[in-house]
Every structure is written in C-alpha cells, then in structure tokens.
C-alpha positions as CSV (number, residue, x, y, z in Angstrom):
1,M,151.9,47.8,128.3
2,D,150.6,51.2,127.4
3,K,150.1,53.1,124.2
4,Q,153.3,55.0,124.6
5,Q,155.3,51.8,124.7
6,L,153.5,50.5,121.6
7,I,154.3,53.8,119.8
8,K,158.0,53.5,120.8
9,L,158.1,49.9,119.4
10,A,156.7,51.2,116.1
11,T,159.1,54.2,115.9
12,L,162.3,53.8,118.0
13,P,165.3,52.5,116.0
14,M,167.6,49.9,117.5
15,P,170.7,52.0,118.6
16,F,173.4,49.4,118.2
17,G,174.4,46.0,116.9
18,K,173.7,44.0,113.8
19,Y,170.2,45.6,113.4
20,A,171.1,49.2,114.3
21,G,168.7,51.6,112.7
22,R,165.9,49.0,112.4
23,V,162.6,49.9,114.2
24,L,162.3,47.7,117.3
25,I,159.1,45.9,116.2
26,D,161.0,44.9,113.0
27,L,163.7,43.1,114.9
28,P,163.8,39.4,114.2
29,E,162.3,37.2,116.9
30,E,165.5,35.1,116.8
31,Y,167.6,38.2,117.7
32,L,165.4,39.0,120.6
33,L,165.5,35.4,121.8
34,W,169.3,35.5,121.6
35,F,169.2,38.5,124.1
36,Q,166.9,36.6,126.4
37,N,168.8,33.3,126.3
38,K,172.5,34.0,125.6
39,A,173.1,37.6,126.6
40,E,170.8,39.8,128.5
41,F,168.5,42.6,127.5
42,P,170.0,46.1,127.9
43,K,169.2,47.9,131.1
44,G,166.5,50.5,131.2
45,E,163.7,51.4,128.8
46,L,165.4,49.9,125.7
47,G,165.6,46.5,127.4
48,E,162.0,46.7,128.6
49,L,160.8,47.6,125.1
50,M,162.8,44.7,123.6
51,Q,161.2,42.3,126.1
52,L,157.8,43.6,125.3
53,C,158.6,43.3,121.6
54,L,159.6,39.6,122.1
55,A,156.4,38.9,124.1
56,L,154.3,40.4,121.3
57,K,156.1,38.3,118.7
58,V,155.9,35.1,120.6
59,E,152.1,35.6,121.2
60,G,151.6,36.6,117.5
61,L,150.4,40.1,118.4
62,E,152.7,42.1,116.2
63,E,149.7,43.4,114.4
64,V,148.8,45.4,117.5
65,V,151.7,47.7,116.6
66,A,151.2,47.7,112.8
67,P,148.7,50.5,112.7
68,L,151.0,52.7,114.6
69,K,153.9,52.0,112.3
70,N,151.7,52.5,109.2
71,Q,150.4,55.8,110.7
72,R,154.0,57.0,111.1
73,L,154.9,56.1,107.5
74,S,151.9,57.9,106.0
75,R,152.8,61.3,107.6
C-alpha cells in the first residue's frame, strides 16, 4: 500500500454497477465482500484497489483515507 493507492481510493469513482460514480472508499463493505465471495474482483488496478478498500474496511482503517478525501472536498 502506498500513498498513491490511498489517494485513488479517496478520489476514483466506481466505473460500473450499482454504485457507479461512488468513490471507491465509499463502497459498502457488503458490496466488496460480494465481489470477493460470489464474483471476482475486476482485473488490473481497479480490482487491486477494491481489494485494498475491503482490507481497510475489514480492519477498521477507513479513517486512513478520510483526510485525503476531505482534502479533495475542500479544494
């Protein structure tokens, strides 16, 4: 995990599906778990970011990304 990945979690919108347009860190944990257990994460960077997002949520570390998101909103 690096700072660029965290910035992308705070700024990159989900490009498809039920939560299209929602910033990745704001995706519901249940949605990410569905990808992990029933479907599969997308290939490439998006899938990696979604897996990182799920790991942060499971460990209760979403607040690591919050300052980056808040920084983006205050611009």
